[in-house]
Structure formats: C-alpha cells, structure tokens
C-alpha positions in Angstrom: -52.1 -19.8 -0.7 -51.8 -16.2 0.2 -49.0 -16.8 2.6 -47.1 -18.7 -0.1 -47.5 -15.8 -2.5 -46.2 -13.3 0.1 -43.2 -15.5 0.9 -42.2 -15.4 -2.8 -42.8 -11.7 -3.1 -39.8 -9.4 -3.7 -40.8 -7.2 -0.8 -40.5 -7.6 3.0 -43.6 -7.5 5.2 -43.0 -3.8 5.6 -43.2 -3.3 1.9 -39.5 -2.6 1.4 -37.7 -4.2 -1.5 -35.3 -7.0 -0.7 -33.1 -6.0 -3.7 -30.7 -4.2 -1.3 -29.6 -7.7 -0.2 -27.8 -8.1 -3.5 -25.8 -4.9 -3.3 -22.8 -6.4 -1.5 -22.7 -9.2 -4.0 -22.8 -6.7 -6.9 -20.0 -4.6 -5.4 -17.9 -7.8 -4.9 -18.5 -8.8 -8.5 -17.4 -5.4 -9.8 -14.2 -5.5 -7.7 -13.5 -9.1 -8.7 -13.9 -8.1 -12.3 -11.5 -5.3 -12.0 -9.0 -7.6 -10.3 -9.3 -10.2 -13.0 -9.0 -7.5 -15.7 -5.8 -6.1 -14.2 -4.3 -9.6 -14.0 -5.2 -10.5 -17.6 -4.0 -7.2 -18.9 -0.6 -7.6 -17.3 -1.0 -4.2 -15.5 -1.7 -4.9 -11.8 -1.5 -1.1 -11.2 -5.0 -1.0 -12.6 -6.3 -2.7 -9.4 -8.6 -0.4 -7.5 -7.6 1.5 -4.3 -10.0 3.4 -2.2 -7.1 5.1 -0.4 -5.8 7.3 -3.3 -6.0 10.9 -2.3 -6.7 10.0 1.4 -4.4 10.3 4.4 -2.2 7.3 5.1 -3.7 4.8 7.5 -3.1 5.5 11.2 -0.7 2.6 11.6 2.7 2.4 13.3 5.4 -0.1 12.3 7.9 -1.2 14.9 11.6 -1.5 13.9 13.2 -4.7 12.4 15.0 -6.3 15.3 18.7 -6.2 14.9 18.9 -4.1 11.7 21.6 -1.5 11.8 22.6 1.3 9.4 26.0 2.1 7.9 26.9 4.0 11.0 26.1 1.1 13.3 23.1 2.6 14.9 19.7 0.8 14.8 17.4 1.5 11.9 14.1 2.8 13.3 10.6 1.9 12.4 8.1 4.6 11.6 4.6 5.9 12.3 2.0 7.5 10.1 3.0 10.9 11.4 6.5 10.4 9.8 4.8 10.4 6.4 3.2 13.8 6.9 6.5 15.8 7.4 6.1 18.2 4.5 8.0 16.2 1.9 7.1 13.3 -0.4 7.9 9.7 0.6 7.8 6.2 -0.7 6.4 3.2 1.2 7.3 -0.3 0.0 5.8 -3.5 1.4 8.1 -6.5 0.9 9.3 -9.9 2.3 12.4 -12.0 2.0 10.3 -15.0 0.9 8.8 -13.0 -2.0 10.5 -13.9 -5.3 9.2 -10.8 -7.1 10.7 -8.7 -4.3 14.1 -10.0 -5.2 13.5 -9.0 -8.8 12.3 -5.6 -7.9 14.9 -4.7 -5.3 17.7 -3.3 -7.6 15.1 -0.9 -9.0 14.0 0.1 -5.5 17.7 0.9 -4.7 17.8 2.9 -7.9 14.6 4.7 -7.1 16.0 5.9 -3.8 19.2 7.1 -5.5 17.5 8.9 -8.4 14.5 10.4 -6.6 16.2 11.6 -3.4 13.1 11.0 -1.4 12.9 8.9 1.8 11.9 5.3 1.2 10.2 3.5 4.1 10.0 -0.2 4.1 7.5 -2.6 5.7 8.7 -6.1 6.1 5.6 -8.4 5.9 5.1 -11.6 7.9 8.8 -12.4 7.8 11.5 -13.7 10.1 13.9 -10.9 11.3 17.0 -12.9 10.5 15.7 -13.7 7.0 14.9 -10.0 6.4 18.3 -8.9 7.6 20.0 -11.4 5.3 18.0 -10.1 2.4 19.0 -6.5 3.0 22.6 -7.5 3.6 22.7 -9.3 0.3 20.7 -6.9 -1.9 21.3 -3.6 -0.2 19.2 -1.4 2.1 17.5 1.6 0.4 15.2 2.3 3.3 15.4 5.3 5.6 13.3 3.5 8.1 12.3 -0.2 8.3 9.0 -1.2 10.0 7.7 -4.7 10.5 4.2 -6.1 10.0 4.4 -9.6 11.6 0.7 -10.2 11.7 -0.3 -8.6 8.4 -2.7 -6.2 10.1 -0.9 -3.1 8.8 -1.0 -4.4 5.2 -4.8 -4.9 5.6 -5.2 -1.3 6.8 -3.2 -0.1 3.7 -5.3 -2.2 1.4 -2.3 -4.3 0.2 -3.1 -7.1 -2.3 0.3 -8.9 -2.1 4.0 -8.5 -2.0 5.5 -6.2 -3.2 3.5 -3.0 -3.3 4.7 0.5 -3.5 2.9 3.7 -2.4 3.8 7.3 -3.2 3.0 9.7 -0.4 2.6 13.4 -1.1 3.9 16.3 1.1 0.7 16.3 3.2 0.8 12.7 4.1 -1.8 11.5 1.5 -1.5 8.5 -0.8 -0.9 9.9 -4.3 -0.2 6.8 -6.2 -0.1 3.0 -5.7 1.8 0.4 -7.7 0.7 -3.2 -7.3 3.3 -5.9 -7.9 7.0 -5.5 -8.7 8.1 -2.4 -10.4 9.8 -2.8 -13.7 12.2 -0.6 -15.6 9.3 0.9 -17.6 7.0 1.4 -14.6 9.8 3.1 -12.7 10.5 5.5 -15.5 7.0 6.1 -16.8 4.9 5.9 -13.7 6.7 5.9 -10.4 9.3 8.6 -10.9 6.7 11.0 -12.5 4.3 10.3 -9.6 7.1 11.2 -7.1 7.8 14.4 -9.1 4.1 15.3 -9.0 3.9 14.6 -5.3 6.9 16.8 -4.8 5.3 19.7 -6.7 2.0 19.5 -4.8 1.6 22.1 -2.1 1.8 20.9 1.4 -1.2 21.7 3.5 -0.6 23.1 7.0 -1.3 20.8 9.9 -1.9 17.1 9.8 -4.2 15.8 7.0 -7.9 15.7 7.9 -9.2 12.3 8.8 -12.6 10.8 8.9 -14.4 11.4 12.2 -12.0 14.2 13.2 
C-alpha cells in the first residue's frame, strides 16, 4: 500500500517535484498558440522569432549552379560574414515551386530598387534549372544567391515556410523578420521602415558577439 501511494505521489524518490516534466509541453503549447493566433489574425509576422536582435546564424550558402549576372559572370553565394559588412541587408528565402513567392517577387524587385540595400536570396530545396527559370522570368533582384538544398540553413534561421524575409542591421544582427509573402501594405508600412531603422542604427566595431565566444 505504501509503495502504491509513493508511485502516485507528485515527487521523485529524492523528493523533487516531477512538475518540471511538463515544462517542455507548456512551452510547446504557448508557441503553438502564438502560431495559431498569427494564422487566424491574418498577420503571420506575429509569429515568434528567438533570433531578433541576435547575430545571423553562422551558415554559408553556396552559389546557385549556372546562375549568371547581367555581365555574364557567375552570381556568388554568400556567408554569414557578408551580412556583417557595416551596412544593412535583406535576406529572402524562396523557391520556384512556391506560389506565394511568385506573388511576392515583383514587390521584392521593387524593394531592391527603392531601398538601395543589398538583397541576398536563399533558394530552398529547389532544382537549379527551375530556380534559374524563375529568375529569368520574373527578374533577379539578388546581389548574391545561395542555395539550401537540404533545408538545414532554413532550420538554423528559424524559417517557418516559403517565403520569409529578414532585415539585417549594420552589425550583422537580425532586426526584423517577415513571415509569408510581403504585400504592398507590409512593404510600405513594415519592411521599408525596418530597413530605414537598420540603416540608422550604429554599426558596432568588429564582428557581432556570439554565444560561447
């Protein structure tokens, strides 16, 4: 009888509460609730991101095979160090098979023209020929074009789905994240102001501090 009571007790043999076992479940429930709220509210930009204010992930993206610029030279990929060059930048995750990416692309081209900042693209789990056809048809606003064939880079960046756009400040930190395709209103009211704010923020000397450094 005593053993049965102890087995149903809320404490371990050492006397510690087992309530900590429910902490991961509680955290998941909170994140899932925020995700559902953002989808229901029609504003996916409300989805949480733990990376805001932190240095961009230490990920490098190789170039898109066969992609060439207007001058005929290969378009390079990029590394995380390219995003800490003392000027703001935009990183856009996209794919040719993504219908919202098609809808967004004219605004992405406009963003590059209006903002004057460098736009870095990450082509996600795509076929090189399909990605090249997409850019040939809709235009190439990207200063550099990296590829993420396995999706590992997107995981490191905390990407929910295609497309997603990140504003990087002058010190290589993520200043703003836009989930889903940008619209005319989000470009005007959120993304361009975020770029302006990132341009005005002082650049810190040296590379941004990283955890464990």
